[in-house]
Every structure is written in structure tokens, then in C-alpha cells.
N, C-alpha and C positions, 0 to 999 in steps of 0.2 A: 624347166627348170623346177626342181622341187623347193619348199621354203628352205631346208636345210641349206641346200647347196647356195640358195641365193644369198641366205646369212652368210655363209661361207664365204661368199664374195666380198661382201661389204666389211666383215672383220677385217679381212686380208687386205683392204684398199687403203693404204696410207697416204698420208700426203704428197709424198714424194713420187707416189704412183698415179696422181692426177692426170698427167700428161697421157699417160698409157690405158688410160680407163677403158675407152672402145676396144682397145686391142686385148685388154685383159678379158672385158665381157666375152669377147666373141671366141678366145681361147677357151674359156671356161664351159662355154656350150659344146664345143668340137670334143672337149674332156668327156660331157655327158653322153653325147652321140655314141662315143667307143665304148662307154660303159654298159651302154644299152644293147649293144651288139655282143657283148662278151656275157658268158652264162656266168651266173653266181654260185660258187660252191654252197651248196647246204651242210657244210660240215660243221659239228658244234666247235665252239670257241676252245682254242687251245691257249696253254701257256707257253711262257717261252722256253720250259723244258720239254715241251711235248705231251703234256698230260691233258686228258679230257677234262672239260667242264661240264657236268649234266645238269639237267634242271633248267637249262637256258632257253629252251624251246618257247616259242610265244604263241599263247592263246589269243583267237581272234578279240581284238581291240584292245589287248592287255600287253604291258609289257615291250619290250623293244625288240625289233627284228633281228635275225640271226645274222652276225658279222663275222667275218673272216678275222684272222690275226691283224692283216694289213688295215683294214677297216677301222679295226679297235684304237690301232696305235694312230691314225688319222685323226680320229674324234679327240683322243687324249692330247694329240698334239695341238689340234686347232684352239684347244680351249687352255693353251700354254701350261699344260702340265709339264713338269722337270723332264729334263732329260735323262736323268739318272734316277727315275722311278722303281722302286722296289719290284722285282718279277712277282706275277701272281702264280700260286702255287695251289695245289689240289687241296690242302687243308684250308688255305683262306677263300674258299668258293663263295660264300654267302658276301665276306668283304669286297670281294673283287667285283662281283655283280652290283653292291650297292654303288662303290666308288663310281663305277662306269654310268649307271643310272644317274646318279647324283650329279657327275660333270654334264651328262648329255641334258638333265632339265636345266642345269645351270647356264648351259650353252644355249637353248632355246630361250629361256628368259632374256639372256642378255640380248639376242638379236630381234625379240619381239617390239622392241621399242624404236630401233633402227628400220625395221621394215616398215612399221606404221608411219614413221617419218618419210621412207621413200614413196611409200602409195600416196600418203596425203600431198606430197611435193609435185607427183605426176597429176594428179587430180586436179591443183592449183593452177597449174600452167596449162590446163586445156587438152591433155592427152586424153583422146577418147576410150583406149584401151586400159587395162590393168594387168598386173602379174597374174600367171595361170592359178595362183592358189588365193583363197579368200582367207581374208583378215578382217577381223571385228573392230571399228571403232565404238565405244561407246556412245549410243545414240544414233549412228547412222552405218550403214553400208558401204563401202568402197567399192564394191563389185557389182557391175550393170549386168544383167543377163543377155542384153544385147549386144555387148562387147566381150562375151565369154570365148567366141569364137577367134578372136584376134589373137594372130601368134605371138609369141615373145620377140621374135625377130623382127615384126612388123611395130612392135612398141618401142624398141630400142632404136629402129630407123626414124621412126617419126621424133623421140626425143631427141636424138641427134641433129636433125633437120631441124628442130626448132632452136637448138641452141646456137645453130650455124646461122639462120636468117636472121641477120640485123640484130643480132643480142649483143649486149654490151659484154664488157671482160667481167664487169662486177657481177652481171644475171648469170655468166656461165659459171663463177667461182661458188654464187649460190647454189645454183643446180648440183654442181659437183658436192658440195657441204653437205647439202639435203640427201645425196646418195650414200655417201661416206658415213653419215650421222654427225659431221661435226658441226650442224647446225643447232643439235641439241644440246651440246655442250654450250654454244654460244648464248641459247635462250634462257638456259639454267643461270647463268652469269647476269644476265640481264633481269631476270625476274627474282633477283636475290632480295628477300626481306629486310626492308630499313627499319632499323628501330627507332622508334621517337622516343625523347627524353621529355618528362613530364617538369616544368617549371619547378625550381627549388624551393622547398618549403623548410624553413629551421623547425619548426614544430614535427614535423613529419619525417623529414630525414636526418635530423640532429645537426648540432653546430658545426659549421664549417672552419670556423677559426677559433683557438682556443689559446689563451694566454697562459704560459706555462710559470709565469713568476720568475722574479730575480733576486738571487741572494743578498741580502744586506739593504734591500731597498722595500720601501713601503708606497702602496698605491695612492695617488692624490687625486687623481680623476681618470675618466676614460670616456671616448665618445667616438662616435661612426665618421668615417670619412667617405667609404663606400660599401653601404649596408646592401647586403649581409655578408659582404666579403673581407673587409678590411677596418680595421679601429686602432685608434691610439691609447696609449696608456702612458699617463704622467708618473713618474716614479721620483722618490726623494730619498736619498742617503744622508742621515743626520751627521754621521760621522765624517764625511767629506763635504757635506752642505752643498750637495751639487743634485741638479735635476737631470733627469733621463728622459728622453722621448723614445718611445717603445713602439715601433711600428708591427701591428700583428695581422698577419696575412693568413689564409688557408693552409693548413700544414698538411703534408703529402707523406703516404705511406712508402716504403722502399718499392712496392709495385705500383703506385701512381707517379713516382719519380721517372722511372724506367719507361712506364705509360707517356709521360710527358714528353720524355728525349724521342721517343721513338714518332709522336704525333709531329714534334718538330722536324724530324729529317723527313717525314713523308710531304709535309706541307710544301718544303721547298720542291719537290717535285709536281705536286698539285696546282700549287698558287702560279698562274700565269698572267700576264699582262693583257693578253685578250679578255679575261674575265672583267677588267674595271672599265667603266666609261664615265663620262659626267655626271651621269644618274645614279652611279652604282653607290649603295650604301656599303661602305667597307666593313662597317661591324657586323653587319647580316652575312656580307659574303664570306668572312672569315668563319663565322658560326656554322654556316652551311657546309665550307668546305672541312673544317675541324669534323662535323658530325659523320660527314662522307668518309673521311679517312678512318674514323673509328668504326664506323659499319663495315668496311671492305677490307680492312686488315686486320684490327684488332679483335672485332667481337663485343660482345655484350658486357658493358660494365653498369654498375650502379649508377643512379641518379646524381648523389653525392660527388662521386669521383669525376662524372663527366662535367660536372658545374664548376669542379676545382680546375679541370684541365682547361676548360674552357676560359676562365678568370685568367690564368696564366699565359694563354696563347694571346689573348686579347690585350693584356698588360704589355706585352713585350712586343708583338708586331705593331699595333695601332698608337700606345701611349707611352710612357716614361719608363718603364722596366722597373729597377729597384726603387726608383723615387716616386712611383705612381701615386702611392697614398699620400706621401708628402704634397704633391702638386695638387691633390684634390680637398687638401686642409687650408680652409679660409681664416685659420690663425697664424699663416705663416706667411712672413714676408720676404725673406731672404733664405736662400739654401746654397751652401757652400761646401765643396769637397777640397781638401788642401793637398791630396795625394793618395798613393796606395797605401793598402793596410792602416788606413786611419779614418775615423767616425765621420759619417756626413755630419755637419753643424748646421743647426737652424737659426733664425731669429723668430721668436714667437711672440704675438703680441700681448700675451698675458706672463710669460716666463722669461722674455728676453731671448739672450744668448743660452742655447741649448744643445747638449750633445745626443746623437741619435745612436740606435743600434744598428745602424746599413753602414757596412765598410766594401770596398772593391779591393779585389787581387789586382797588381800591376796590368795583367792581360785583360782582365775586364773591366778596367777603367779607360785603358786606352782604346777599347773597341766601343765603350758607352761615348766616349767623348766625341770619336768619329760619327757615330750615330746620332750624336744630338746635331752635330755640325750639318749633315746630310738633312735632317729633318727641317733645320733650318734654311735649307738652300744654300748652303756655304761649303767650301772645301776647306779643310785641315789637313796639313802634313808635316814631315819633318822640317821640309823646306819653308812653308809656312804656318809655323806651329802656333801662332796667336790669332784667334778671332774673336770679334764681337758680331751679335746677330740678334735676331728678335726670334723668338719660337712660334709655333703655330698659333699657340693660345694668346699671344702678346707679350709675355713675359721677356724679359731682356736676360739675356745671358752673355758671358765673358768666359771663353775657354783656352787652354794651353794643352799641347799634346808632347808629350814624352819628359826627357830630363834636361834638354838643352838650355831652357830659360826658366824651368821650374824644377829645382833639384830633387824633389821627391816624388817627381812623377807628375803626369797629367793632372789639370785642375780644372774644376768649374765653378762659377758663381751666378746664381740665377735670381733676379730681381722679379719676384712674382707679379704678375699684371690682374688687376681684378676685372672679371668676365663683364661686372656692372659698374661703370664709372662711378667715383665718388661724386657726389652733388654737395651744394652749399649746406644743403640741411644736415647732411652727414657731419661737416665741418662743425657747423654750431652744436649737435649734438654730441661731438667728442669734445668741446669748448677749446678747438683750436682757433676759432675765431667767436665773437659773440655775434648776435642777431644785429646788434647796433651798429658794428664794424661791417658786416656783411650787407646791410642795407647801403651803408655807406659807398662801398664798392660797388654795389648794382646801380647807383645813380651814376658814379664815375664813368663806369664802363660803358652804360648806356648812351653815355653824353661825351664820348670819344676820347676820354683820357688812357694816355699809355701807362702800361704798368710791368714793373720788373719784379718777381721774386726771386728773393736772394737768402741762402742759408747753406749749410753744411750738408755732407752727405746723409740721406736717409731723413731729411729734415720735413719731407712733404711738399716740396717745390711744385714738382710737376702734377700732383694730385691736386694743388690748390688751384693750379693753373686751368686744369681741365673742368674744375668745380665752377670757378667764376666765369669760365667760358659761356655757361650758359646764360649767362644776363647780356651777352650779344642780342641785337635785335633779329627776330626770326627771319626777316628778309635781306639781311645785312650779307655781303659777299665777303666769305671768309678763307683765307688760305693758310694752311698749316703746313710748316716746315720741320722736320725731324731728321735725326740720324737713324733712329729705331722708333716703330711707330707706338706710341703711346696715348695719344690724344683722341678722345672719341667725341663728336659733337652731334648734336639733333637736328642740326640744320640742313638742311637741303641745297641751299646754294653754298657749298662748301669743297673745297678743292684739297685734298690731302696730299702733302708732297713727301717724300723721302729720297735721302742721298743714296748714291748707289758706288759700290766699290769696282775696282776695276777689274776686268776679265783675263788681263793679260799679264806678264812680268814685267813690262816697261810701263804700267800705270796707264795705258790708254783706256777709254772708255769709261773712267772714274766719272761722277757726277757729285760735285762737292757741295757744301751748303750756300758757299758763295754764289755759284753759277745757278743753284735752285732760286735763291732770293732775289738776283737781277733778274731771272724768268717771272718771276712771281710780280714783280713790279711792273712789269709790262701789262699784267692782267688787271690792272684797276680793282686791287683788293680795297676794302673798306676797315677790314680789320684783317693783321698779318699775325699769325701764332709761330714764335720761331722756339723750338726745344729746347736749345741752350745756347747762349753766345758764350764763344770761347776762342775765337780768331779774328781773321780780317773781315768775317762777314757781319761783325758788331758795327763797323765803320760804316757798311751800306744799311745796316738796319736804322740806325741813329740818322742818316740822310733820309730814310722812308719817314721815320717821326719827324723830321723839319720840314718836310713836304706835305705834312697833314695826313698819314696813314697812321691810323691807331694800331699799336705794337703793344704786343704781350710777349714776355719771355721769362727766362730763368737764368739763374748763374751762380757759381759758388763763390761766397762773400758772406762773412757772418755779422757785418755790421755795414751801415750807410758808409762811412768813411772807407772801410776795406773794398767796398763795392765801387765807389768813385775811383780808386787808387787803381784798381785793376783795369778798369775802362779807359783810364787815363795812360797807361802803360801798356807796352809789347808784352805781347802780340796783338793786344786788340787795338790801343791808340787811337782812341777816339778824342777828337779836341773837345777841350773844355766846354767850350760855347756850345757844342752839339749835345753835350749831356742835358743841357736845361730842356732840352726837348722833351726828356721824359717827365713825367707828372708824379707818379708816386712808385716808392720802394715797399715791398712788405718783406721785413725781416722775419725768416723762419728759423725754427730751432727745436732739436729733440733735447728736452732737459730732464730734470728730474722734480717729481713733485710727491712730498711724503713717501720717498722711496721707491717710488715707482716712476719708470719713464714715460715721457708724454711727450706729445708735438704741440707746439703753442706757437702762435703769431706774436713774436716778440714787441714788434712797434710797426705802424703806419706812418711812413713819413712821406712828406710831399717835397719835391725839387722844386725851387722858385725860381732864380736867377744868380747870378754872379755878383758879390760885393765889389762894388767899383773902386773900394779903398784896398782891401786885402787880395783881391782876385781870388776870393774863394767861392764855392758854390755853397749858397744860403738854402738851409732845408727847414723844414718844419714838422716836429713830431704831432700829430693826431691823436693816435691811440696807443696806450705802452699797456703791457700785459703786467701786473701786480702777482707777485709769485705768492706773496704772503695770503692773499684772498682768491686768489686763482680768478681775477676778474680783470677786465680791459677796462682802463679810466681813461677818459677824455682829457687830454691836455692840452689843447691847443685848438685855435678856429680854423677851420679849413677854407683856403683861399680858393681851393678847386670848386665848393660846392658855391661859393661867393661869384665866381665866374659863370657856373651854370645856370645860377638862379639870374644873373644879369641877362644872360643870352637868351633864356626861356621866360624873361618878363615875370620873374615869379618875386614876391614881397619874402620878407623873412620870414613870416608867418607860412606863408604857401610852401617855402623850403623845408622849415621844420614839420609841418603837416607831411609833405611828402616822403621825408626820411621817416617819418613815424609809421605812416601807412606800410610802406615795404617792410619795416622791422614786424610788424603785426601780422603780415603775410607770412614771412619766414617764421615767426612764432607758432603761428597756427599749423603749418606744416610739421614744426618739430613737435608739437604737443599732440598731434594726431598720427605720428609717426608715418608722416608721407615722404617716405625717401625713395622711392623708385625713380630711377633715372627718367623714364619717360613721364611718370606724372608729375615729376617736380618741373621739369622743362616746360611741360604744357601749361602749368599755372603760371610760371615766369614769364611766357611768350604771350599767355592771352591777356596778362596785366599788361605789357607793352602796347597791346591795342586796345582793349578795353576796360581799364582800369575800375570805373565804377561797378561794372557788371561782377568782377572777380570779388571785389569788396561785399557786393550785396550776396552773391551766392555763398560766400566763406562766413558771414554774418558779421563783417567787421565795420563798425561805425567809427566816425571821429570823435 
């Protein structure tokens, strides 16, 4: 079998003929034998009209051998020439020959690669012979002199025997692929070059995000939230006296927008559950898959465009979509969307309530709310259109879906949670408390006095509760109970508890605060922290106080009188005699100081007993905030400190010294800006164990 004939076999063997591979091979050999027995006419090449073409005789080693009309048509058909090709005329003699020569050369070149693959495969699988013609591979010869006498029939038989002798279906398919040249196509796909993108450099690649400006507004300030991708610009309009919070993200060209949509679509097919496990870095996996999609389907793009696409993919798949930049802004406390086609509003620490440039269409907002609920592990639907949940970063969120209960469409409100908990040093630095009032609370908490923080919405109740919990002795057993997880303590001997909603429509499986509290009391806690008292669990909480459990909690009330009134009446209904088990109430408020909104501890009040004559609860104000001086004035003597001094056998001087020492430790941390959660808790806990050593290291003397 000649090289041309072998190549002819390979070129005409398609996938659907694989099952007839050996039959086709034998048929081709029979055709070859019949051709050899027939005499080939030596007539010159003739055209379709019978004219002779002179000058087609072959010189030794040059040009093509003489072909009759049938052979010429066969060669042309084998190289996929059109059926309606223009007939060759006598006048087109040079062009006709050139066409035949060119197509024959193309035919031979196209088959050379397939023949090489076939030879290499036969050698790799261990056949001792080879095809009768010689083919050179750069660097080695695949024709062995010792095997040159082996007939083609022997080679085919040995090849057939190898495939049928204990060979798997996969190996057979690989063999057939090699014979037909299919493996070459597969190999080319596998070795496709991957484009590596260098890290983004603003100086080299240019700015990614550009602020276009807003007519009628002047820029007040700007700051990064996700450098170098997203920053915030605060704008002010003199005519309307309004501020605008403008989010700037990477701007996309028309091409980049289409590219982003294409990558989104491709990723839905590429990302599979099997790629994830407990050790998988989702961000790195998404980056890898995005890069693969761009390499496999889209091709080369510049570095800047690549990083823009990657930013939006990670923003929408792993983070918070349109509000992602806001969620990364440490100045933001609350985020609220009041319906579709309305701007998102924020509460900014410096600018208070402020409007943003972010809006959602009705469809976008519904989809976004459902996505947020899923991120929180909750279900929201038209049947259950209202959900309270905790977000993955710890923030609290309340959501509604559709127009049934909120007529402007779906809504969401997010109370942002700080990754790093607030410490007592933060509260002193912000002047929410003074160092003296905080030292007073330190001694009271360490000596098992119960405490409730009371105030209005966003007055800092939970933040203050988390901060003063650092004063709990390091080895004490602590149990916290919450509806949404907000408290974070450094104590190892701490059990955080959470309520659970029902998984069924009939309410079965729900774990409410009352059930959690009863279970907690069986675990012998020394300190019990309850996120908020609002229902029947408060009665159990005060029973725990009465039996000696130190309890901290929060409630909504803007004064001592209103707090006691809420506790005594439904749905809480705590008996007045039990309320006296509470030792201290801290009244918190969000107020104004020189046209600036601030949070202050309005007063610290001690609960004593019930007046036998009036049956009213007697209280004692210890510290009161003076709005004129923005200072905390001591207005009464503490009976709690007196009880502690008596229990610990301290004199009045010892008590005053202890309060002053702790006050100086707190002031030292404020002065030296020691506000890290771990550092502050380490110093406080060390003071509880070895106070003299801590004072010595800090250089504090009596």
C-alpha cells in the first residue's frame, strides 16, 4: 500500500465508519491488487472535451506521474474539490497542471501529519513492524531494517489481535482515534496556550474607576473602600442643601459589558458543585474559572479589562452586588432600600442620613432580596414575604418581598456589624462614657452586679453590652442568648446561643428565646447575656437574677421610669419585687451636640428596693451626662460599690484607690491608642489576675 493510498484511507475514514474499520482496510487492499493486475494506459491527460494536454510527461524524479482522466478526477475529489469545477481547456494548460500539482501537494501535506500519528501510535503500542513506506520524524526513524520484510497484512493482523486481546473499550477508541487522526485534534485542544494576566498596576495600566462628576454638586471628599477598584465621593448641592453619596466602580466599555455578560453565561456551565469542598478558597476558584473561560472561549484581552471583569464577577458571585462598596465602607451604619426605582439611603457617621446614586429596578430588587435571603440561609417568598436574618458578615437584615406588605415593592434594611468588636476604650474615646464611669462598671461587673442597657433605636445598647462584657473575669462560664448573632467575646469558657425559626408551616421545630433561657439555666452559667428582653422570657431572666446569676441584657426604653413600666406590664409582666434583683440601668441615647448627632450614656442608675410606704421602686442616680460641658458628673454615692467594699473587706480608701487604678489603666490605653479588641481584652484579663504586675508594666503608680 503506497503512502498516497494509506492517506486516502485515513482521510475517508470518519467517525461513523469506525465499526467497519477492518472491513474497509481489507477492501482497500483488494482494490490495490486489482489495480496492479490491470495495465495502466500511458495516454496523455485529456480534457473533458477530449483535447490533449502536451508537456505533461514526467522526467525522472520530477513532476507528477502520468494520470488518466479517471485518476485525475479521483485525486481532485479526494481533496474535496467542488463537483461543478470548470472543465480544463487546451488554452488553460499551465493553469490546469498547476491546479493539479497544487492540490496534490496540499493532499500529501495534509496526510503527512495523520500518517506520522499512525506510525507513532503503532510503535507506542508495541507492534514490531511498520508500514511499507518510510516516514521520518525529526530526531528519529520509525522504520526498522529488521522489520522491513513484514507484510502489511501481518501488521494489520497483529494490530487487530492487540486490540481484541483484553483491551478496554477506551483503549480501542484511542487506537481508532490514532488511525483516523482524531487524536491529533484532541491533543491540539489540550495543549492550547493559556494566557497569564499580570497584576493590575494603576501607574502602568491606567485608572480603572473614573468619577464623571454630577451637575449642580460640588465634591466634599472622596475615599477608597475597595482599592484600586471602588471609591466613594461625597457631594453637596447648595441649592437643595443635600448631600449625595456617590459610589464609583470600574467603568465598562460596550465591548467589556458584552464580554461580562458572556463570561456570566459561560460560568453557569463551568462552575459545578464538585469543585467546592471545605478547604476550597472560593475567591481563588472563581478567579481560576473566570480565567479559563476567557482563555477557552473569548481569547486575548488586555490586563485592565480582565481585572474589571474579575472584579464584577467576584462582586456579584461572592459578595453583595450593587451595594458591595457600601458594605465595605466603615463609616456606614445602616443601609436601607425603600422600594424599586428609589435611591438607596444610608446612615453615615459623618453625614448622617444620606442618599446614594444606587437604584434597583423592580425585577432587580426582587432578585436581589431573594439572593440576600439565600445568603443568610433563609427562605423568602410571596407566601412568607418577611424575613429577619443575620448576614454572613454578622450584619442584621430585615427584608420584605413584593408589594403585598410594602406597596412600593421589595425592601431591605441592613444594620451593619463591625468585624472588630467595640471595646470600652472605643466608648471612652468617643465620649459615650467617661473613664470614671467605665471604671465604675468594671468593678461592678467583676463583682457580679446585673445590668441592663436601655435606650431608643440605634442608641448603642448592644455595642455597649459587648464592650463591657470584656470586664467579665476570664475563667467565668458565660452563656449568651440572641435572636441574631451580634455579641463577640474573647472568653474561652463561653457558649453562644441562637434562636431558630421553624422549618415547617405549622411552626414545629422553632427554638424560641424562652426555651433557650431555660436550657441555659441548667448549664450553671456565672454570667448570662441576653440580646434583648421583649417577651415572656424576661420573667425567667429575672428569676435567674433572683437566684444569683449575673445577667446583662438590653431593652427599648428611654428612661428608668419607662423601663420599669415596660417590665411590669404585658407582655413582659415581671413582678415589682423581682425587678429589685436588677442592680444597674444604663440609659443610652442618640442626641445632638452642637448640631452634631452623638451617642451618650445619659445616666447610670442603681436600683435599690421598694419603698414600704409608696410601694415604688427606689433608684439612685450615680452619673449624669451634662450636655453643656459634654462631661459626666457624679451626682450620688454608689451603694453598689459600698456593698462590694464590704464583701471584699476594702476600706473607703482602698475602694477609691481601686477605682482610680482602673480608671488610669483605661486612660493609658486611650492615650496610647490601644483599641484593638484582643489587646484590650488581654490587658483587662491580666489586671484581673495580676493587677500589680500590669500597673508596673504600664508605669502606673498610686
